[in-house]
N, C-alpha and C positions, 0 to 999 in steps of 0.2 A: 634386417639383419643380413641384409646384401643381396635381398632380392634375388633375381631370376640377369642382372645385366651383370658381364662379368668381364672388367677391362684389362684381359692378359690376352698376350698374343702365343698362340702354342696351344694343341690341346692337351698336353702336361704337366701346363700350367693353371690349364683353369679345370682339371682335376684334383689337384691339387688345392684351388682357393674355393674348388665345391669342397671337397671334405671337410676343409680348416674348417669352413661355415657352421657344419654341419657340425661340427665335433665343440666347437661353439656353444651354440643352440641349444646340443643336447647337458652342455655342463652348466647351462648356466638355465637348465629345466629344473637339472639333480641340487643344484642347489635353491634355488625358489623351493620346492619339494619339503629339503633338508628341512627351511625357514619356519615350510608351514606343517611341519610335524607327517606331512604324507611317508610312511615307508614305501620307497621307491624301489626296492630288492626284496 
């Protein structure tokens, strides 16, 4: 999912990139849970 390496310039861009990586990871987990029939919430 991207790991710990960021290729961005500036702290704001790095924070944004990390936030987007975390959001994508969470969405992928939610899709997996829904397909598996696991109630996530």
